[in-house]
Structures are given as C-alpha cells and as structure tokens.
C-alpha positions as CSV (number, residue, x, y, z in Angstrom):
1,M,0.0,0.0,0.0
2,A,2.8,2.4,0.9
3,T,4.2,2.3,-2.6
4,S,0.9,3.8,-4.0
5,L,0.9,6.9,-1.9
6,D,1.9,10.4,-2.9
7,F,3.7,11.3,0.3
8,L,5.8,8.7,2.1
9,I,6.7,9.8,5.6
10,G,8.2,7.4,8.2
11,C,9.3,7.7,11.7
12,E,12.3,6.1,13.4
13,K,10.2,3.0,14.4
14,S,8.6,2.5,11.0
15,S,9.2,-0.8,9.1
16,F,7.9,-2.1,5.8
17,R,7.3,-5.5,4.4
18,F,5.6,-7.0,1.4
19,L,3.4,-9.6,3.1
20,A,1.8,-11.1,0.0
21,V,5.1,-13.0,-0.6
22,N,4.1,-15.2,2.4
23,Y,1.0,-16.3,0.5
24,G,2.7,-16.9,-2.9
25,Q,1.6,-13.6,-4.4
26,M,3.5,-10.5,-5.4
27,N,2.1,-7.0,-5.1
28,A,3.6,-3.6,-5.9
29,T,5.3,-5.0,-9.0
30,W,4.6,-1.7,-10.9
31,T,5.1,0.9,-8.2
32,L,8.0,-0.5,-6.2
33,P,10.6,-0.5,-9.0
34,M,9.8,3.1,-9.8
35,L,10.7,4.0,-6.2
36,V,13.7,1.8,-5.4
37,G,14.9,0.4,-8.8
38,I,14.3,-2.9,-10.4
39,N,17.1,-4.9,-8.6
40,R,16.2,-3.7,-5.1
41,A,12.5,-4.3,-5.9
42,K,13.1,-7.9,-6.9
43,E,15.1,-8.4,-3.7
44,L,12.3,-7.0,-1.5
45,L,9.5,-8.8,-3.3
46,Y,11.2,-12.2,-3.5
47,S,12.4,-12.3,0.0
48,G,9.6,-10.5,1.9
49,R,12.1,-9.3,4.4
50,E,11.4,-6.4,6.7
51,V,12.8,-3.0,5.8
52,F,13.4,-0.7,8.7
53,A,13.1,3.1,8.6
54,D,16.7,4.1,8.0
55,E,17.1,1.7,5.1
56,A,13.7,2.6,3.7
57,Y,14.7,6.3,3.6
58,H,18.2,5.5,2.1
59,I,16.7,3.4,-0.8
60,G,13.9,5.8,-1.6
61,L,11.0,3.8,-0.2
62,I,10.0,6.8,1.9
63,N,10.6,10.5,1.2
64,H,10.9,11.8,4.8
65,L,12.2,10.3,8.0
66,V,11.3,12.2,11.1
67,P,11.8,11.5,14.9
68,N,8.8,9.7,16.5
69,A,7.9,12.8,18.6
70,Q,7.7,15.0,15.5
71,L,5.6,12.7,13.3
72,M,2.3,14.4,13.9
73,E,3.8,17.9,13.8
74,N,4.5,17.5,10.0
75,Q,0.9,17.2,8.9
C-alpha cells in the first residue's frame, strides 16, 4: 500500500514488508521498482524481508524520515 501513496513519511520506528510474498503472491510490482529500482524491488518482493526506517529512507521507499515525537507535527 505504501508504494501507491503520494507522500511517504516514516518515523524512526517504521518498518515495511511485502506480506503477500508469504502467500505466494506479489504486489507492488509496478510501483516499487519506480521507487527503489528494479534490482532492489526484486530483492524485497522475492524475500519478503522487513525493511526498517533508515534503510527505507536510504533506498527511496519513503521520502521523509522524522523523529517519532515530530511525526504528527509534520501534517
């Protein structure tokens, strides 16, 4: 779902995972490569591993990374 949003804001405790992999399905095959590149998208979709906030920001999965206390202030 996150890959379909216009603004991607995460806090220090955010994590992301493509759960459909656990059920033999793949979602986000169109939107994820546009955000993180084809090779990284394949890795995330095939493995289903959890991506934590700092990595998500570094690879372009989220646009902004804010401290937990400031998350609601950035509305």
